[in-house]
VODO-486838 format. One record per residue (C-alpha): residue in three letters; x, y, z. Coordinates in Angstrom, 1 decimal, always signed. Layout:
ATOM     r       c1       c2       c3
ATOM   Ala        X        Y        Z
...
# end
This chain:
ATOM     r       c1       c2       c3
ATOM   Met    +12.8     +1.2    -21.7
ATOM   Pro    +15.5     +1.1    -18.9
ATOM   Asp    +19.0     +0.8    -20.2
ATOM   Asp    +20.3     -2.8    -20.6
ATOM   Ser    +23.3     -2.1    -18.5
ATOM   Ala    +21.3     -1.3    -15.4
ATOM   Val    +20.1     -4.7    -15.1
ATOM   Ile    +21.9     -7.6    -14.0
ATOM   Pro    +23.0     -9.9    -16.7
ATOM   Ala    +21.4    -13.2    -14.8
ATOM   Ile    +18.3    -11.4    -14.4
ATOM   Arg    +17.6    -10.4    -18.0
ATOM   Ser    +18.3    -13.7    -18.9
ATOM   Thr    +15.6    -15.2    -16.8
ATOM   Gln    +12.9    -12.0    -17.1
ATOM   Asp    +10.8    -13.9    -19.7
ATOM   Glu    +10.3    -16.6    -16.8
ATOM   Phe     +9.3    -14.3    -14.3
ATOM   Ile     +7.0    -12.0    -16.8
ATOM   Ala     +5.1    -15.4    -17.5
ATOM   Ile     +4.8    -15.6    -13.3
ATOM   Arg     +3.5    -12.1    -13.2
ATOM   Gln     +0.9    -12.5    -15.8
ATOM   Arg     -0.1    -16.3    -14.4
ATOM   Ile     -0.6    -14.4    -11.0
ATOM   His     -2.6    -11.5    -12.7
ATOM   Ala     -4.6    -14.2    -14.2
ATOM   His     -5.9    -15.7    -11.1
ATOM   Pro     -6.0    -12.7     -8.7
ATOM   Glu     -7.1    -13.3     -4.9
ATOM   Leu     -8.5    -10.3     -2.5
ATOM   Gly     -6.8     -9.8     +1.0
ATOM   Phe     -6.5    -12.6     +3.1
ATOM   Glu     -7.9    -15.1     +0.3
ATOM   Glu     -4.5    -15.2     -1.3
ATOM   Ile     -4.1    -19.1     -1.3
ATOM   Glu     -2.9    -20.1     -4.9
ATOM   Thr     -0.4    -17.1     -5.1
ATOM   Ser     +0.9    -17.8     -1.4
ATOM   Thr     +1.5    -21.4     -2.6
ATOM   Leu     +3.2    -20.5     -5.7
ATOM   Val     +5.4    -18.3     -4.0
ATOM   Ala     +6.5    -20.8     -1.2
ATOM   Gly     +6.7    -23.6     -3.7
ATOM   Leu     +9.6    -21.2     -5.8
ATOM   Leu    +11.2    -20.4     -2.8
ATOM   Cys    +11.8    -23.9     -1.4
ATOM   Asp    +13.0    -24.7     -4.7
ATOM   Trp    +15.7    -22.1     -4.1
ATOM   Gly    +16.9    -23.1     -1.0
ATOM   Tyr    +15.1    -20.7     +1.1
ATOM   Glu    +13.5    -21.8     +4.4
ATOM   Val    +10.0    -21.0     +4.1
ATOM   Thr     +7.4    -19.9     +7.0
ATOM   Thr     +4.0    -19.9     +5.8
ATOM   Gly     +0.4    -18.7     +7.4
ATOM   Ile     +2.0    -15.6     +8.8
ATOM   Gly     -0.8    -13.5     +9.4
ATOM   Gly     -3.2    -15.8     +7.4
ATOM   Thr     -2.1    -16.0     +4.0
ATOM   Gly     +1.5    -14.3     +4.3
ATOM   Leu     +5.0    -15.8     +4.2
ATOM   Val     +8.4    -15.4     +4.9
ATOM   Gly    +11.4    -16.9     +2.9
ATOM   Arg    +14.2    -16.7     +4.8
ATOM   Leu    +18.2    -17.5     +3.6
ATOM   Thr    +21.4    -17.4     +5.4
ATOM   Ser    +24.9    -17.0     +3.7
ATOM   Gly    +28.2    -16.5     +5.4
ATOM   Ser    +28.5    -16.1     +9.3
ATOM   Ser    +27.4    -12.4     +9.9
ATOM   Ala    +24.5    -11.5    +12.4
ATOM   Arg    +23.4     -9.0    +10.4
ATOM   Thr    +19.7     -9.5     +8.9
ATOM   Leu    +17.7     -7.4     +6.2
ATOM   Gly    +14.2     -7.3     +5.2
ATOM   Ile    +12.5     -6.8     +1.8
ATOM   Arg     +8.4     -6.9     +1.5
ATOM   Ala     +6.1     -7.4     -1.5
ATOM   Asp     +2.4     -7.7     -1.3
ATOM   Met     +0.2    -10.5     -3.1
ATOM   Asp     -3.4     -9.3     -3.1
ATOM   Ala     -5.6     -7.9     -5.5
ATOM   Leu     -8.7     -5.4     -5.7
ATOM   Pro    -12.7     -6.0     -6.2
ATOM   Ile    -12.7     -4.8     -9.8
ATOM   Gln    -13.9     -5.8    -12.8
ATOM   Glu    -11.0     -5.7    -15.6
ATOM   Ala    -11.5     -3.9    -18.6
ATOM   Thr     -8.1     -4.4    -20.4
ATOM   Gly     -8.5     -7.4    -22.9
ATOM   Leu     -5.0     -8.6    -22.3
ATOM   Pro     -4.2    -12.3    -23.3
ATOM   Tyr     -3.7    -12.9    -19.5
ATOM   Ala     -6.4    -10.8    -18.2
ATOM   Ser     -8.5    -11.8    -14.9
ATOM   Lys    -10.2    -15.0    -15.2
ATOM   Ile    -12.2    -14.0    -12.3
ATOM   Ala    -15.1    -11.7    -12.1
ATOM   Glu    -14.9     -8.8     -9.9
ATOM   Arg    -11.3     -9.3     -9.3
ATOM   Met     -8.3     -7.7    -10.8
ATOM   His     -4.5     -7.0    -10.0
ATOM   Ala     -5.5     -3.3    -10.5
ATOM   Cys     -2.7     -1.9     -8.2
ATOM   Gly     +0.4     -4.3     -9.3
ATOM   His     +1.0     -6.4     -6.6
ATOM   Asp     +1.4     -9.0     -9.2
ATOM   Gly     +4.3     -7.1    -10.4
ATOM   His     +5.8     -6.3     -6.7
ATOM   Thr     +5.5    -10.4     -6.1
ATOM   Ala     +7.4    -11.4     -9.3
ATOM   Ile    +10.2     -8.8     -8.7
ATOM   Leu    +10.9     -9.7     -5.9
ATOM   Leu    +10.8    -13.7     -6.9
ATOM   Ala    +13.2    -12.7     -9.3
ATOM   Ala    +15.3    -11.4     -7.4
ATOM   Ala    +15.1    -14.1     -4.6
ATOM   Arg    +16.5    -16.6     -7.5
ATOM   Tyr    +19.4    -14.7     -8.3
ATOM   Leu    +20.1    -14.3     -4.5
ATOM   Ala    +19.9    -18.0     -4.2
ATOM   Glu    +22.2    -18.8     -7.0
ATOM   Thr    +24.8    -16.2     -6.2
ATOM   Arg    +24.7    -16.0     -2.6
ATOM   Asn    +27.0    -12.7     -2.4
ATOM   Phe    +26.1    -11.5     +0.8
ATOM   Asp    +27.0    -12.3     +4.4
ATOM   Gly    +23.8    -12.5     +6.8
ATOM   Thr    +20.4    -13.5     +6.9
ATOM   Leu    +17.7    -12.1     +4.3
ATOM   Asn    +14.0    -12.5     +4.9
ATOM   Leu    +11.6    -12.0     +1.9
ATOM   Ile     +8.4    -10.8     +3.2
ATOM   Phe     +5.3    -11.6     +1.0
ATOM   Gln     +2.4    -10.0     +2.5
ATOM   Pro     -1.4    -10.4     +2.4
ATOM   Ala     -4.3     -7.9     +2.5
ATOM   Glu     -2.4     -4.7     +1.7
ATOM   Glu     -5.6     -3.0     +0.6
ATOM   Gly     -7.3     -2.0     +3.5
ATOM   Leu     -7.4     -5.1     +5.3
ATOM   Gly     -4.3     -5.1     +7.8
ATOM   Gly     -2.1     -7.1     +6.4
ATOM   Ala     +1.1     -6.0     +7.8
ATOM   Ser     -0.5     -5.6    +11.1
ATOM   Arg     -1.6     -9.2    +11.2
ATOM   Met     +1.9    -10.4    +10.4
ATOM   Met     +3.5     -8.3    +13.1
ATOM   Glu     +0.5     -9.6    +15.4
ATOM   Asp     +1.7    -13.3    +14.8
ATOM   Gly     +5.2    -11.9    +15.6
ATOM   Leu     +6.9    -11.6    +12.4
ATOM   Phe     +9.8     -9.2    +13.4
ATOM   Glu    +10.4    -11.5    +16.5
ATOM   Arg    +10.7    -14.6    +14.5
ATOM   Phe    +12.4    -12.8    +11.7
ATOM   Pro    +14.4    -10.0    +13.1
ATOM   Cys    +15.1     -7.3    +10.6
ATOM   Glu    +17.6     -4.5    +11.1
ATOM   Ala    +15.9     -2.7     +8.2
ATOM   Val    +13.1     -3.0     +6.0
ATOM   Phe    +12.4     -2.2     +2.5
ATOM   Ala     +9.4     -2.0     -0.1
ATOM   Leu     +9.0     -0.6     -3.4
ATOM   His     +5.6     +0.1     -5.1
ATOM   Asn     +5.1     +0.9     -8.8
ATOM   Ala     +4.2     +4.1    -10.2
ATOM   Pro     +2.5     +5.1    -13.1
ATOM   Gly     +3.6     +8.3    -14.3
ATOM   Val     +7.0     +7.8    -13.7
ATOM   Pro     +9.2     +6.5    -17.2
ATOM   Val    +10.5     +2.9    -16.9
ATOM   Gly    +13.9     +3.2    -15.9
ATOM   Lys    +13.6     +5.9    -13.1
ATOM   Phe    +12.7     +5.3     -9.2
ATOM   Ala    +11.7     +8.1     -6.6
ATOM   Leu    +11.9     +8.3     -3.4
ATOM   Arg    +12.2    +10.6     -0.2
ATOM   Thr    +13.3    +11.3     +3.1
ATOM   Gly    +10.6    +11.3     +6.2
ATOM   Ala     +6.8    +11.3     +5.2
ATOM   Met     +6.5     +9.4     +1.9
ATOM   Ala     +2.7     +8.5     +1.9
ATOM   Ala     +0.0     +9.4     +4.0
ATOM   Ser     -1.9     +8.0     +7.1
ATOM   Ala     -5.7     +6.9     +6.2
ATOM   Asp     -8.4     +6.4     +8.7
ATOM   His    -11.9     +5.2     +7.7
ATOM   Val    -14.4     +7.1     +9.4
ATOM   Leu    -18.1     +5.9     +9.8
ATOM   Val    -20.4     +8.4    +11.7
ATOM   Thr    -24.2     +7.5    +12.2
ATOM   Leu    -26.7    +10.0    +12.8
ATOM   Arg    -30.0     +8.5    +14.9
ATOM   Gly    -32.9    +10.6    +14.9
ATOM   Lys    -36.4    +10.2    +15.0
ATOM   Gly    -38.5     +9.1    +12.1
ATOM   Ala    -41.7    +11.1    +11.2
ATOM   His    -43.9    +11.8     +7.7
ATOM   Gly    -42.1    +14.1     +4.9
ATOM   Ala    -45.0    +16.7     +5.3
ATOM   Met    -45.0    +16.8     +9.2
ATOM   Pro    -41.3    +17.1    +10.2
ATOM   His    -41.7    +18.9    +13.3
ATOM   Phe    -42.8    +15.7    +14.6
ATOM   Gly    -39.4    +13.9    +13.8
ATOM   Gln    -35.4    +14.8    +14.6
ATOM   Asp    -34.3    +14.7    +10.9
ATOM   Pro    -30.7    +13.2    +11.0
ATOM   Ile    -30.8    +14.1     +6.9
ATOM   Val    -29.9    +17.9     +7.6
ATOM   Ala    -27.8    +17.2    +10.5
ATOM   Ala    -25.6    +15.1     +8.0
ATOM   Ala    -25.8    +17.5     +5.2
ATOM   Ser    -24.5    +20.3     +7.9
ATOM   Ile    -22.1    +18.1     +8.8
ATOM   Val    -20.7    +17.5     +5.4
ATOM   Met    -20.1    +20.9     +5.1
ATOM   Ala    -18.6    +21.9     +8.2
ATOM   Leu    -16.5    +19.0     +8.0
ATOM   Gln    -15.1    +20.9     +4.9
ATOM   Thr    -13.7    +23.6     +7.2
ATOM   Ile    -11.0    +21.5     +9.0
ATOM   Val     -8.5    +21.5     +6.7
ATOM   Ser     -9.0    +24.9     +5.8
ATOM   Arg     -9.4    +26.2     +9.3
ATOM   Asn     -7.7    +24.1    +11.8
ATOM   Val     -4.6    +22.6     +9.7
ATOM   Pro     -2.0    +24.6     +9.2
ATOM   Ala     -1.7    +26.0     +5.3
ATOM   Thr     +2.0    +24.8     +5.1
ATOM   Glu     +0.8    +21.3     +6.2
ATOM   Thr     -0.9    +18.9     +3.9
ATOM   Ala     -4.4    +17.0     +4.9
ATOM   Val     -7.7    +15.8     +3.3
ATOM   Val    -11.1    +15.1     +4.6
ATOM   Thr    -13.4    +13.4     +2.5
ATOM   Val    -16.8    +12.5     +2.7
ATOM   Gly    -17.3     +9.4     +0.0
ATOM   Met    -20.8     +7.7     +1.1
ATOM   Leu    -23.9     +9.1     +2.4
ATOM   His    -26.8     +6.7     +3.1
ATOM   Ala    -30.0     +7.9     +4.3
ATOM   Gly    -34.0     +7.3     +3.5
ATOM   Thr    -36.1     +5.0     +1.5
ATOM   Ala    -38.8     +7.6     +0.3
ATOM   Asn    -39.0    +10.9     -0.7
ATOM   Asn    -42.0    +11.6     +2.1
ATOM   Val    -40.5     +9.8     +5.1
ATOM   Ile    -38.0    +11.4     +7.3
ATOM   Pro    -35.7     +8.7     +8.1
ATOM   Glu    -34.6     +7.3    +11.9
ATOM   Thr    -30.9     +7.3    +10.9
ATOM   Ala    -28.3     +8.6     +8.6
ATOM   Ser    -24.6     +7.3     +7.8
ATOM   Leu    -21.5     +9.1     +6.3
ATOM   Glu    -18.2     +7.4     +5.2
ATOM   Leu    -15.0     +9.1     +5.2
ATOM   Thr    -11.5     +8.9     +4.2
ATOM   Val     -8.9    +11.0     +6.0
ATOM   Arg     -5.5    +11.8     +5.0
ATOM   Ala     -2.2    +13.3     +6.4
ATOM   Leu     +1.2    +13.6     +5.9
ATOM   Asp     +2.0    +14.3     +9.5
ATOM   Arg     +1.1    +12.5    +12.3
ATOM   Glu     +0.6    +15.4    +14.7
ATOM   Val     -2.0    +16.5    +12.0
ATOM   Arg     -3.6    +13.1    +12.0
ATOM   Glu     -4.1    +13.4    +15.6
ATOM   Leu     -5.4    +17.0    +14.9
ATOM   Leu     -8.0    +15.7    +12.3
ATOM   Glu     -9.2    +12.9    +14.7
ATOM   Lys     -9.6    +15.6    +17.4
ATOM   Arg    -11.6    +18.1    +15.2
ATOM   Ile    -13.6    +15.4    +13.0
ATOM   Arg    -14.9    +14.1    +16.3
ATOM   Ser    -15.6    +17.3    +18.1
ATOM   Leu    -17.7    +18.8    +15.0
ATOM   Val    -19.7    +15.6    +14.4
ATOM   Gln    -20.8    +15.4    +17.8
ATOM   Arg    -21.9    +19.2    +18.4
ATOM   Gln    -23.3    +19.6    +14.8
ATOM   Ala    -25.4    +16.7    +15.9
ATOM   Glu    -26.5    +18.0    +19.5
ATOM   Ser    -27.4    +21.5    +17.3
ATOM   Phe    -29.9    +19.0    +15.3
ATOM   Asp    -31.2    +17.2    +18.2
ATOM   Val    -29.7    +14.0    +17.0
ATOM   Val    -27.3    +11.4    +18.2
ATOM   Ala    -23.8    +10.7    +16.7
ATOM   Asp    -21.9     +7.5    +16.6
ATOM   Ile    -18.8     +7.5    +15.7
ATOM   Asp    -16.3     +4.5    +14.4
ATOM   Tyr    -12.8     +6.2    +13.9
ATOM   Arg    -10.7     +3.2    +12.3
ATOM   Pro     -6.9     +3.6    +11.4
ATOM   Ile     -6.2     +1.8     +8.2
ATOM   Thr     -2.2     +2.9     +7.9
ATOM   Arg     -0.1     +5.3     +9.5
ATOM   Val     +2.2     +7.9     +7.7
ATOM   Val     +4.4     +6.0     +5.9
ATOM   Val     +8.0     +7.6     +7.4
ATOM   Asn    +11.5     +6.9     +5.6
ATOM   Thr    +14.3     +7.0     +7.6
ATOM   Glu    +17.0     +9.1     +6.7
ATOM   Lys    +19.6     +6.4     +7.4
ATOM   Glu    +18.1     +3.5     +5.2
ATOM   Thr    +16.8     +6.3     +2.6
ATOM   Ala    +20.3     +7.5     +1.8
ATOM   Phe    +21.3     +3.9     +1.6
ATOM   Ala    +18.6     +3.1     -0.8
ATOM   Arg    +19.6     +6.3     -2.9
ATOM   Arg    +22.9     +5.5     -2.9
ATOM   Val    +22.2     +2.1     -4.2
ATOM   Leu    +20.2     +3.5     -7.2
ATOM   Cys    +22.5     +6.0     -8.1
ATOM   Gly    +25.2     +3.2     -8.6
ATOM   Leu    +22.6     +0.8    -10.6
ATOM   Val    +20.7     +3.7    -13.1
ATOM   Gly    +22.8     +6.9    -12.1
ATOM   Ala    +22.0     +9.9    -10.2
ATOM   Ala    +19.9    +11.2    -13.2
ATOM   Asn    +17.3     +8.5    -13.0
ATOM   Val    +16.8     +8.9     -9.4
ATOM   Ile    +14.0    +11.3     -8.5
ATOM   Asp    +13.7    +13.2     -5.0
ATOM   Met    +10.4    +13.9     -4.4
ATOM   Pro     +9.5    +17.4     -2.8
ATOM   Thr     +6.4    +16.0     -0.7
ATOM   Gly     +4.9    +12.5     -0.2
ATOM   Leu     +2.2    +11.1     -1.6
ATOM   Leu     -1.5    +11.2     -0.6
ATOM   Gly     -2.0     +7.5     -1.1
ATOM   Ser     -1.8     +5.1     +1.5
ATOM   Glu     +0.2     +2.1     +2.3
ATOM   Asp     +0.1     -0.5     +4.6
ATOM   Phe     +3.9     -0.9     +5.0
ATOM   Ser     +3.8     +2.2     +7.2
ATOM   Trp     +3.0     -0.2    +10.0
ATOM   Met     +6.1     -2.0     +9.6
ATOM   Leu     +8.1     +1.3     +9.5
ATOM   Glu     +6.5     +2.0    +12.8
ATOM   Arg     +8.5     -0.8    +14.2
ATOM   Val    +11.6     -1.4    +12.0
ATOM   Pro    +13.6     +1.5    +10.4
ATOM   Gly    +13.9     +1.4     +6.6
ATOM   Cys    +12.3     +2.9     +3.0
ATOM   Tyr     +9.7     +2.7     +0.6
ATOM   Leu    +10.3     +4.0     -2.7
ATOM   Leu     +8.7     +4.1     -6.4
ATOM   Leu     +9.5     +2.3     -9.4
ATOM   Gly     +8.6     +4.0    -12.3
ATOM   Asn     +5.8     +1.9    -14.6
ATOM   Gly     +5.5     +4.6    -17.6
ATOM   Ile     +4.2     +7.4    -18.7
ATOM   Val     +0.7     +7.3    -18.5
ATOM   Gln     -0.2     +9.1    -21.4
ATOM   Gln     +1.1     +6.8    -23.8
ATOM   Gly     -1.3     +4.4    -23.3
ATOM   Gly     -1.1     +3.1    -19.6
ATOM   Cys     -3.2     +4.5    -16.9
ATOM   Met     -3.0     +5.0    -13.6
ATOM   Ile     -3.8     +2.3    -10.4
ATOM   His     -7.0     +1.2     -9.2
ATOM   Asn     -8.5     +1.4    -12.8
ATOM   Pro    -10.0     -1.0    -15.0
ATOM   Gly     -7.6     -0.9    -17.6
ATOM   Tyr     -4.1     -0.7    -15.4
ATOM   Asp     -1.8     -3.2    -16.1
ATOM   Phe     +1.8     -3.7    -14.3
ATOM   Asn     +4.5     -2.5    -17.0
ATOM   Asp     +6.6     -5.8    -17.6
ATOM   Ala     +9.5     -3.9    -18.8
ATOM   Ala    +10.2     -2.8    -15.3
ATOM   Leu    +10.1     -6.2    -13.5
ATOM   Pro    +13.9     -6.7    -14.4
ATOM   Leu    +15.3     -3.7    -13.3
ATOM   Gly    +13.1     -3.8     -9.5
ATOM   Ala    +14.7     -7.1     -9.5
ATOM   Ser    +18.4     -5.6     -9.9
ATOM   Phe    +17.8     -3.3     -7.3
ATOM   Trp    +16.6     -5.7     -5.0
ATOM   Ala    +19.5     -7.8     -5.5
ATOM   Arg    +21.9     -5.0     -5.4
ATOM   Leu    +20.3     -3.7     -2.2
ATOM   Val    +20.9     -6.5     -0.3
ATOM   Glu    +24.5     -7.3     -1.5
ATOM   Glu    +25.4     -4.0     -0.8
ATOM   Tyr    +23.6     -3.9     +2.7
ATOM   Leu    +24.9     -7.2     +4.1
ATOM   Ala    +28.2     -7.2     +2.1
ATOM   Ala    +30.7     -9.7     +2.9
ATOM   Ser    +33.9     -8.6     +4.4
# end
């Protein structure tokens, strides 16, 4: 449990209300671009507290804007709202009421944290400038950040800097983690379709076998990281799906591979794409089949800018003490849609401790996961202090 002295008293006094809101969102999860109930709930609360709310940004996204004082300075904070297509297995009283839908990544917690901070900031208004609270849809691989930006997010709601956090199972409650530079990996989804010529399995010489080509490509792809990426860099090329054939004695016309490709450096990411395209095409040619490659960027590398990360670290040290702020030596190979925003606006993405996994919790994207409500008031206090210090009254 976090030290009570680190939590703003006014936020501590309302924590039960926001825990209830978090659990309400948890019980009614919505997938990307379907967050109608969640968005309506958030918009209604923000309006009640005096925010100027604009809905329908990038689909189900919204921004709550609050101006205090006369300064022209601006700040953005983002929370994600979407759930995952997972059947919940927690057995909790507030478990998902919708089959195959679950808040298995803690976005319900992120939303409630920002709401708790929003109420405190609206009541105190101890800042000078304009605060833009960004509630984003579809973070889980569907491009919600890009959609909001295509809808004019930063043109309509200018931000000098933008910040976001994510809960971190395995990190004790009461601690935060961050780093300057690459904080999380890029993620690309690659679909390879191999087109050959079908034949009877007993007469393979009449066909052009896409399965043999696929098997060779799977193995060859594993050499890219080991032989093309510098040993000092981090990258992952994983073939997660391979589909081909309908019968054991039939050589099919097609086979398909689906890959996830990760990197912590923009140049390494470009190298991976170049080598994957080249290797797949040449391997396919060697087996006399045709390869079609659909290469889709899901997220970019999350790059925390130096000035904004140093500022976030300073606020954290003032809130929980330097001993509870972890400086990460390397970035995460998980991906984050917030990367698109950080390519446009300087800022920082950081981690909030969600508790030790061995003590009964589990990792995200797991049917048994749940956001740790003990972390909620601490996360909200951090957002409140960050706003007050970034938009400090003169």
